[in-house]
N, C-alpha and C positions, 0 to 999 in steps of 0.2 A: 791474193784473190780468194775470196770466201767460197768454199765448196758448197754447192747446193745440196739440200737434203734429198736423198733418194726416196722416191715414192714407192710404197710397198704395193706394187702391182706387177703383173707379168710384163717383162721386157719384150716388146713387139719385134724389134730388129734382131734377126737370128745371130748375126755376128756379135753384136753387143752382148746378147744373152749368153753366148758361149764364153766370151771373155770374162764376164761377170761370174759365171759359174766356176770357171777355173780359179779365178782369184778368191772367191768366197770358199770354195772347196779346200783350197790349200790352207786358207786361214783357219777354217774349221778343223782340219786334220791336225794343224799345228797346236790349236788350243786343246784338242783332245789329248795330244801327247803331253803337253805341259801339265794338264790336270792330273794325268796318271803318274807323272814323275814327282811333281811338287807335293801332291796331296796323298800319294800312295794309294790311289783309287783304282778300282778295276773298271776300265773304260772300253767300250766297244762302239764303233761308229760304222754305219753302213750307209752309202750314198749311191743311188742310181741316177745316171744322167738321163736326159730326154731320149737318148738313143739306146738306152738300156745298158750302158757300160757301168760295171760295178767298181766302186772305190770303197775301200775299208780300211779301218785301223782297229787294233786291239792291243791292249797292254799285255794280254796273255794269249787268249785264243777266242776268236769270235764265237765259234761253236760252244765252247765252254761257257762263255758269258751268256749266250742265248739260252742254254740249258739251265743255268742258274736262274735267269729271269723267269723262265716258264715254271720252274719248281716253286719259285717265290709267288708267282701269280696263282698257281694251284693252291698253295697254302693259304694265301689271303682269301681266295674264293671259298675255301672250306670254312675259314673263320667267319667270313661274312655270312655264310649260310647258317652257321651256328647262331650268330647274333640275330639273324632274321627269324630263325626258329624260336629263339627265346623272346624276341620282341613281339611276335604275333599274339601269344596269349596275353601279354600285358596290354596290347592295343584293344583286344577283345574285352578284357576286364574294364579297361578305361571307358570304352564305349557303353558297356552295360551300366557302369556306375553313372555316367553322364545321363543316360536315359532315366535312371532311377531318380537322380536329382531333379531332372526336368519334370517328372511326374509329381514329386514332392512339392516342387514350386507351384505347379498348377493346382494341386490339392490345397496348398496353403492359401493361395489367392482365393480359391472358392470358399474356404472356411472364413475368409475375411469379407466375403460377400462380393468378390470381384470376379468377372468373367463368367457370370452365370447365364448369360444370354444363349450360350450354345448347349446348355444342360437340358436333358430331357426330364420328364416327370419322374422317371425312375432314378435318374442321377440326383435330382433334388431330394427325393425321398431318402436315398442312401446318405446324402449329405446331412439331412435333418437328423437321421438316426445317429450319425457319427457325432453330431453336435450334442445331442441329448446324452450319449455315452460320455462325452467329455465333460458336460455339465455335472453329471452324476459323480464322476471321479473328483471333480473340483469340489463339490458339496461335501463328499465324503472326507476329503482332505482337510476342508475348512472345519468340519465338525470335529475331526480328530484333534486339530490344533486347539479348538475351543475346550475340548475335554482335558487335554494336557494342561492348558492354562488354568482351568478350574481346579485341577488336582494340585497344581503348584500353589495356588492361592490358599487351598485348604491346608496344605502342609505348612505354609507361612503362618496361617491363623492358629494352627495347632501349636507351633513354637511360641507364638505370642502369648497364648493362653497359659502354657506351661510356665513361661517366664513370669507372667502376672501372678500365678499361684505361688511361685517361690517367693516373690516380693511380698505378697500378702502374709505368707507364713513368717517371714522375717519381721514384718511390722508387728504381728501379734506377739511374737516372742519378745521384742523390745518393749512393747506395752506392758506385758506381764512383769518383766524384769524391773522396769521403772516403778510400777505400782507396788511391788513387794519390797523393794529395796529402800525407797525414800518416799514417804507419804507427801512431803513438801513439793514433790515433782508431779503432783496429781494433774495439774493443768497440762503438762507435757504428755502425760499418759493419756489424757482425753484426746489431745491432738493425734497421737499415734493410733488410738482406737478409731478415731474418725477416718484416718488414712486407710486403716485396714478395711473398714466398711466400704470405702470408696473403691478399693481394689477387688472387692468381692464380686 
């Protein structure tokens, strides 16, 4: 015969309730004993019946185990308080940072032309001034980049001019050498002379 599942609610019949209490109490005490022996655990069990009768089990001493529990609870309480004390400033910093981010997001949207309906004339004037300052900084940076680019191009132009001068000097030297060494190479000398004039 299959045993029915016991419903987890108060047993109304006093006799049945007392029988169940006795059986479950003995089973609980047995389990507490087995746990202390098999696992070398410090176990304390306290049970009061509905009539106020005390049943207890302890692997050492109930009072000693209770004192140990109370000390542990105090230590945990102190640690928890220290954690809370340290967490509170972090929470405050996080809240402040979140508010700053929110204000920055609102300011960003306004700079993009969004959410201007709630702005007063003073707010719009401040926003306009901020945009003008931003444009001034942008133009200044743009002009700086242009100047740097121009200086770079001037430097490259100077290098090319110096290279051109060196080539022209080489051509002139070759022209003079050919003209002096062999008159039959006069046509080549003319070509070199023309090249030197082109490089001038």
